[in-house]
C-alpha positions in Angstrom: 52.0 -39.7 23.0 52.5 -43.0 24.7 50.8 -44.8 21.7 53.1 -43.0 19.3 56.2 -44.0 21.3 54.9 -47.6 21.4 54.4 -47.7 17.6 57.9 -46.2 17.1 59.4 -49.0 19.2 57.5 -51.6 17.4 58.7 -50.2 14.0 62.3 -50.4 15.2 61.7 -54.1 16.2 60.3 -54.7 12.7 63.3 -53.2 11.0 65.6 -55.3 13.2 63.6 -58.4 12.4 63.8 -57.6 8.7 67.6 -57.4 9.1 67.6 -60.9 10.5 67.6 -60.2 14.2 65.8 -63.3 15.7 65.5 -61.7 19.1 63.5 -58.8 17.7 61.1 -61.2 16.0 60.7 -63.1 19.2 59.8 -59.8 21.0 57.2 -59.1 18.2 55.8 -62.6 18.6 55.3 -62.1 22.4 53.9 -58.7 21.9 51.2 -59.6 19.3 50.5 -63.3 20.2 47.7 -62.6 22.8 45.9 -60.1 20.5 46.1 -62.3 17.5 44.8 -65.4 19.3 41.9 -63.3 20.6 41.1 -62.0 17.1 41.2 -65.4 15.6 39.1 -66.9 18.3 36.5 -64.1 17.7 36.3 -65.2 14.1 36.0 -69.0 14.7 34.9 -69.5 18.3 37.3 -72.4 18.5 40.4 -72.2 20.7 42.4 -75.0 19.0 41.6 -73.7 15.5 42.5 -70.1 16.5 45.9 -71.1 17.9 46.7 -73.3 14.9 45.7 -70.4 12.5 47.8 -67.9 14.4 50.8 -70.3 14.3 50.3 -70.7 10.5 50.2 -66.9 10.2 53.4 -66.5 12.2 55.2 -69.0 9.9 54.0 -67.0 6.9 55.1 -63.8 8.5 58.5 -65.1 9.4 59.1 -66.2 5.8 58.1 -62.7 4.6 60.2 -60.7 6.9 63.1 -60.4 4.4 60.8 -58.7 2.0 61.0 -55.0 1.7 57.8 -53.5 3.3 57.3 -50.4 5.4 57.6 -51.3 9.1 54.5 -49.3 10.0 52.4 -51.8 8.0 53.5 -54.8 10.1 50.5 -54.7 12.4 48.0 -54.8 9.5 50.1 -57.5 7.7 50.1 -59.9 10.7 46.4 -59.4 11.5 45.6 -59.9 7.8 47.6 -63.1 7.8 45.7 -64.4 10.9 42.4 -63.5 9.3 43.3 -65.4 6.1 44.5 -68.5 7.9 41.5 -68.5 10.2 39.0 -68.2 7.4 40.9 -70.8 5.4 40.7 -73.3 8.3 37.0 -72.5 8.8 36.4 -73.2 5.1 38.3 -76.4 5.2 36.0 -77.5 8.0 33.0 -76.9 5.8 31.8 -73.8 7.6 30.6 -70.8 5.6 32.5 -67.6 6.4 31.5 -64.4 4.5 31.6 -60.8 5.4 28.6 -58.5 4.9 29.3 -55.3 3.0 27.5 -52.1 4.2 27.8 -49.1 2.0 25.8 -46.5 4.0 27.4 -43.1 4.7 28.9 -42.5 8.2 26.6 -40.3 10.2 28.2 -37.1 11.5 26.1 -36.5 14.5 25.5 -39.3 17.0 25.2 -39.3 20.8 28.2 -40.6 22.6 28.0 -43.9 24.4 30.4 -45.8 26.6 31.0 -49.5 27.3 33.4 -51.5 29.2 35.9 -53.6 27.2 34.3 -56.8 28.5 30.8 -55.6 27.7 31.9 -54.6 24.2 33.4 -58.0 23.6 30.1 -59.7 24.5 28.0 -57.4 22.4 30.1 -57.6 19.2 29.6 -61.4 19.1 26.0 -60.6 18.1 27.0 -58.3 15.3 27.3 -59.5 11.6 30.8 -60.8 10.9 32.2 -57.7 9.0 30.9 -55.3 11.5 32.0 -57.2 14.6 35.4 -57.7 13.1 35.8 -54.0 12.4 34.6 -53.0 15.8 36.9 -55.5 17.5 40.0 -54.3 15.6 39.2 -50.6 16.0 38.2 -50.4 19.6 39.9 -53.3 21.3 43.1 -53.7 19.2 43.5 -50.0 18.5 44.0 -50.4 14.7 43.2 -47.5 12.4 40.5 -47.5 9.7 43.2 -47.7 7.1 44.8 -50.8 8.8 41.4 -52.5 9.1 40.7 -51.8 5.4 44.0 -53.7 4.6 43.1 -56.6 6.9 39.5 -56.9 5.6 40.5 -56.2 2.0 37.8 -53.6 1.5 37.9 -49.8 0.9 38.3 -47.5 3.9 34.8 -46.2 3.3 33.4 -49.7 3.8 35.2 -50.0 7.1 33.7 -46.6 8.2 30.3 -47.8 7.1 30.6 -51.0 9.1 31.8 -49.1 12.2 28.9 -46.7 11.8 26.3 -49.5 11.4 27.8 -51.4 14.3 27.8 -48.3 16.6 24.1 -47.8 15.8 23.4 -51.3 16.9 25.6 -51.1 20.0 24.2 -47.8 21.2 20.7 -49.4 21.4 22.2 -51.8 24.0 24.5 -49.5 25.9 23.1 -46.9 28.4 24.9 -43.5 28.2 26.7 -42.5 31.5 24.6 -40.6 34.0 25.5 -37.0 34.9 26.7 -38.3 38.3 29.1 -40.7 36.7 30.2 -38.5 33.8 32.9 -36.8 35.6 34.4 -40.1 36.8 35.0 -41.5 33.3 38.0 -40.2 31.5 38.3 -42.7 28.7 39.5 -46.2 27.8 42.2 -46.1 30.6 39.3 -46.6 33.0 38.3 -49.9 31.3 35.7 -48.1 29.2 35.6 -47.7 25.4 34.2 -44.6 23.8 32.0 -45.3 20.7 33.1 -42.2 18.9 32.5 -41.2 15.3 35.2 -42.1 12.8 35.7 -39.7 10.0 
């Protein structure tokens, strides 16, 4: 319920920003800036490049605020803009940046595994770009499969496939909680991320 309330407040801010309310846009900027810089840094591993790319993305976003778009798509739009600008800056520096596409079906039955957010951040660095990006956005930024599909510019089925492949890799490195600790873990609010199946 809290997540729904937060999304509703964000959508009101977007509507206000679209109407020309500069204060609303400033609030959105402060709200998203840390997550966007972390996302960009995950893509390029360069703090300066990440901050420059995010700044570019905010400039594009500001110019596009007068366009008519549903407020619930703002999150995907701004993350997509950051991804574009980051990859563009990487390409301009002569570094290859390509996503791997995985078309396998999502498995329906998998054992559950848990990882702390810090542990997951370390582990996803070793994943292929497309998988790591999808896992980061889904588990650490709380974006939906549909939003990630917009950001990565791929079908939702490809996002699910990437998440499934990534979870298989991650589960090999994460020990499931013991019976003694199981009762103490209630979910992400305890600093742990549940690697659940996405359907």
